[in-house]
VOLUM-436301 format. One record per residue (C-alpha): residue in three letters; x, y, z. Coordinates in steps of 0.2 Angstrom, whole numbers, padded with zeros to 4 digits, always signed. Example, Ala and Ser with C-alpha at 12.3 -4.5 7.8 and 13.67 -1.06 7.14 Angstrom:
// VOLUM-436301
ALA+0062-0022+0039SER+0068-0005+0036
// end
This chain:
// VOLUM-436301
MET+0351-0248-0157LEU+0369-0250-0150ALA+0366-0235-0138LEU+0350-0244-0131GLN+0361-0258-0126HIS+0369-0247-0113ARG+0353-0242-0104ASP+0361-0240-0087ARG+0371-0225-0095ILE+0357-0216-0104ARG+0351-0200-0095ARG+0342-0191-0109ILE+0333-0197-0125ARG+0328-0185-0138ILE+0322-0193-0155LEU+0314-0185-0170TRP+0313-0198-0183PRO+0301-0202-0198LEU+0291-0217-0198PRO+0294-0232-0199SER+0312-0229-0192LEU+0304-0221-0176GLN+0293-0236-0173LYS+0307-0248-0174PHE+0317-0238-0161ILE+0302-0237-0150MET+0299-0255-0150ALA+0317-0258-0144MET+0314-0246-0129ASP+0309-0261-0118GLY+0315-0265-0100GLU+0322-0253-0087PHE+0331-0237-0090PRO+0338-0234-0072ILE+0344-0216-0073LEU+0334-0209-0088GLU+0327-0192-0083TYR+0322-0184-0100LEU+0312-0193-0114TYR+0306-0183-0129VAL+0300-0194-0144ALA+0291-0187-0159PRO+0289-0189-0178PRO+0296-0173-0187SER+0279-0170-0195LYS+0261-0174-0191ASN+0255-0191-0195ASN+0240-0202-0193THR+0248-0216-0184SER+0247-0216-0165LEU+0263-0223-0158VAL+0264-0234-0142LEU+0278-0236-0129PRO+0281-0254-0125HIS+0272-0260-0109THR+0289-0266-0102PHE+0297-0249-0103GLN+0301-0243-0086ALA+0310-0227-0080SER+0309-0224-0061ARG+0319-0208-0061LEU+0310-0200-0076ARG+0306-0181-0073HIS+0302-0174-0090LEU+0291-0184-0103ILE+0286-0177-0120LEU+0277-0188-0132ILE+0270-0182-0148GLY+0259-0192-0159PHE+0257-0206-0147ALA+0241-0216-0143PHE+0234-0211-0126PRO+0236-0225-0113THR+0220-0232-0107GLY+0217-0242-0091ARG+0235-0240-0085PRO+0247-0227-0079LEU+0261-0221-0090PHE+0274-0228-0079PRO+0269-0235-0062THR+0286-0231-0053ALA+0289-0214-0061VAL+0281-0203-0048ASP+0293-0188-0048VAL+0288-0182-0066VAL+0288-0163-0066THR+0285-0160-0085LEU+0272-0170-0094SER+0268-0166-0112LEU+0256-0176-0122GLN+0253-0168-0139GLU+0245-0172-0156ILE+0233-0184-0148HIS+0222-0191-0162SER+0203-0190-0162HIS+0202-0209-0166ALA+0213-0213-0151ASN+0203-0220-0136PHE+0206-0204-0126ARG+0195-0203-0110LEU+0196-0190-0097ASN+0196-0202-0083ASP+0212-0210-0090LEU+0220-0193-0090PHE+0215-0189-0072HIS+0221-0206-0066ILE+0238-0202-0073LEU+0239-0185-0066SER+0233-0191-0049LEU+0249-0202-0048LEU+0261-0187-0052PRO+0260-0176-0036GLN+0276-0166-0041LEU+0270-0161-0058GLU+0274-0143-0062SER+0271-0141-0081LEU+0257-0150-0090ILE+0253-0149-0109ILE+0239-0158-0117GLY+0236-0156-0136PHE+0224-0163-0148HIS+0228-0166-0167SER+0210-0162-0173PRO+0193-0159-0166PHE+0185-0174-0158PRO+0169-0181-0166ASN+0153-0172-0159ARG+0146-0189-0153ASP+0162-0192-0143VAL+0161-0175-0135ARG+0142-0177-0130THR+0145-0195-0123GLN+0160-0189-0112LEU+0149-0173-0106ILE+0136-0186-0100GLN+0149-0196-0091ALA+0159-0181-0084SER+0147-0180-0069ASN+0155-0196-0062MET+0173-0189-0063ILE+0183-0185-0047HIS+0190-0168-0044LEU+0209-0167-0046THR+0220-0154-0037LEU+0237-0151-0044PRO+0246-0143-0030ASN+0263-0139-0038LEU+0257-0135-0056ARG+0264-0119-0062HIS+0262-0120-0081PHE+0247-0127-0090ALA+0245-0128-0109PHE+0230-0134-0120GLU+0229-0136-0139GLY+0213-0141-0147VAL+0194-0136-0147SER+0186-0126-0133THR+0173-0139-0130TYR+0186-0151-0124LEU+0195-0138-0113GLU+0178-0134-0105MET+0177-0153-0100LEU+0194-0153-0092LEU+0194-0137-0082PRO+0179-0139-0070ARG+0187-0155-0063MET+0204-0148-0061THR+0212-0135-0048ALA+0229-0128-0049PRO+0231-0115-0035LEU+0249-0110-0039LEU+0247-0109-0058GLY+0256-0094-0065GLN+0257-0097-0083LEU+0242-0102-0095ARG+0244-0106-0113VAL+0229-0110-0124HIS+0229-0113-0143PHE+0212-0115-0150SER+0209-0124-0167ASN+0198-0117-0181GLN+0180-0114-0175LEU+0166-0102-0177THR+0159-0101-0159PHE+0167-0101-0142SER+0159-0103-0125VAL+0172-0103-0111PRO+0164-0100-0094CYS+0174-0114-0086LEU+0190-0106-0092ARG+0185-0090-0084ASP+0181-0099-0067PHE+0198-0109-0068MET+0208-0093-0071SER+0199-0084-0057LYS+0204-0098-0044SER+0222-0097-0048ARG+0229-0083-0037ASN+0245-0081-0046LEU+0237-0077-0063ARG+0238-0058-0063PHE+0237-0047-0078ASN+0242-0029-0080ASN+0244-0026-0099ALA+0238-0035-0115THR+0244-0036-0133PHE+0233-0043-0147SER+0243-0047-0163PHE+0234-0050-0179TYR+0242-0061-0192ASP+0236-0068-0208TRP+0235-0086-0200GLY+0227-0081-0184ILE+0229-0070-0168VAL+0241-0071-0154VAL+0235-0064-0137MET+0249-0060-0123LEU+0244-0054-0106TYR+0258-0050-0094PRO+0258-0046-0075ARG+0264-0030-0068GLU+0281-0037-0064ARG+0288-0046-0079SER+0300-0059-0073ARG+0312-0060-0088GLY+0297-0056-0099MET+0287-0071-0094TYR+0269-0071-0099ALA+0254-0075-0088LEU+0242-0079-0103ASN+0247-0084-0120MET+0232-0088-0132HIS+0233-0092-0150VAL+0217-0093-0161PHE+0221-0101-0177CYS+0209-0093-0190ARG+0211-0083-0206HIS+0204-0066-0210LEU+0203-0052-0199ASP+0184-0052-0197TRP+0184-0070-0191GLN+0198-0066-0179VAL+0190-0051-0171SER+0174-0061-0169SER+0183-0075-0161VAL+0192-0065-0148ALA+0177-0054-0144GLN+0167-0070-0140ILE+0181-0077-0129PHE+0186-0061-0119THR+0168-0055-0117VAL+0166-0071-0106LEU+0183-0069-0098SER+0182-0050-0094PRO+0180-0052-0075VAL+0197-0059-0074PHE+0205-0043-0083SER+0200-0029-0071GLU+0218-0025-0067VAL+0223-0023-0086VAL+0228-0004-0089ASP+0239-0005-0105PHE+0231-0012-0121THR+0241-0014-0137LEU+0235-0019-0154VAL+0248-0026-0167TYR+0244-0028-0185SER+0255-0038-0197GLU+0252-0033-0215HIS+0254-0045-0229PRO+0255-0037-0246SER+0255-0055-0254SER+0238-0059-0247PRO+0228-0043-0245GLU+0212-0053-0245TRP+0214-0058-0227HIS+0209-0041-0221TYR+0190-0042-0221GLU+0183-0027-0211ALA+0177-0033-0194ASP+0160-0029-0187ARG+0160-0013-0177ALA+0150-0021-0163GLN+0163-0035-0161TRP+0177-0023-0159ARG+0167-0014-0146ASP+0163-0030-0137LEU+0182-0034-0137LEU+0187-0017-0130ARG+0173-0017-0117SER+0181-0033-0109PHE+0195-0022-0103SER+0185-0008-0094ASN+0199-0001-0084VAL+0212+0002-0098LYS+0221+0018-0097THR+0232+0018-0112LEU+0228+0011-0129PHE+0239+0009-0144VAL+0232+0007-0162PRO+0244+0002-0176GLU+0243+0009-0194GLY+0233-0005-0202LEU+0219-0003-0189THR+0217+0015-0187ARG+0202+0017-0198GLU+0192+0002-0190LEU+0196+0007-0172SER+0192+0025-0175ARG+0175+0020-0182SER+0172+0008-0167LEU+0177+0021-0154ARG+0166+0034-0161PRO+0150+0034-0152ALA+0134+0032-0162ASP+0117+0039-0159GLY+0111+0034-0142GLU+0128+0028-0136SER+0138+0037-0122PRO+0156+0042-0126VAL+0161+0034-0109ASP+0152+0018-0111LEU+0168+0011-0119LEU+0185+0012-0110PRO+0179+0024-0097ASP+0196+0026-0089LEU+0206+0029-0104LYS+0219+0043-0102GLU+0230+0041-0118LEU+0226+0035-0136GLU+0242+0032-0146TYR+0242+0028-0164SER+0254+0025-0178THR+0252+0032-0195TYR+0263+0036-0210ARG+0249+0046-0218SER+0242+0063-0214THR+0227+0057-0204SER+0228+0068-0188ASP+0209+0070-0187VAL+0206+0051-0188PHE+0201+0050-0170SER+0195+0068-0168SER+0176+0063-0166PHE+0181+0052-0151ILE+0192+0064-0143ASP+0179+0078-0145ALA+0166+0067-0138ARG+0176+0062-0123GLN+0181+0081-0120LEU+0163+0086-0119ALA+0159+0071-0107GLY+0172+0077-0095ARG+0183+0062-0098PRO+0197+0069-0109VAL+0209+0058-0118THR+0226+0063-0124LEU+0230+0059-0142VAL+0248+0054-0147ARG+0253+0052-0165ARG+0268+0040-0167
// end
């Protein structure tokens, strides 16, 4: 509180306090902060109380704003004079808050310098709210973010599909999407949005399976300090659910990944919870692999060799080159004597005139 009395000297504020101490501090943040450039305010854990900044709070030189667990402002801009914001992160928006897309677009339209945008929801919105906003969506303006380089979304796919058709980011180079638990995915708008961003390029893909969910990382050919082009998390337990989720998503997104040539699978075994590995459906594995039709190298880890060998092996009526037709090298990891685990697939490709080199790590 003493520090807040010297507002003309405050350049950065970063506060992570539990309630109600945090609420008292926020209430004291009224008036003008003339040199404030960075503001990060969040409770240390998820809560059901939406915080609100005072209406009298002003920071004309603000450039980086991160608010977690705050009520979304309705009918007014965040700060009328803060037009040079380059980072905006609004996370843990609660479903009971009066969030409306028009309010978000109004805020973004006043931030022409915005380079990084993060929007995250605490929980899925009620179905009736989603349906209502879908009906109202036709009246929304189209928003172009000319300087946006990084966009992140956290929540359910339905809400992302409402945002993207009315938003263009021609210079976008990094996309991060974290999906909540859900059984079905429909993401055609995500595909269209990615295809319009000319800086989103993909050369290699990594799918990492964990007991809590799956992490997908796609990188461009030239990795600038290891920076990703697409980072996707799907939070769901059990391997069969995870494969079903990414198969649905990437079957729709497949046209965007025509340049991916390296495909890596990662499997994290958890002896303490072996029940998470429920065998995935063969057709879903094939749908996922079919989304990357130009892959030339494939790596399969120890924990997935049996499932992948079964999925790659052509069944009656299937051509051995229907799946991964350009594959040149299949590398797999094993500690057991299973040198023939992929023999049926290798033999079938040899007979089809599309040989694949098998490498055992």
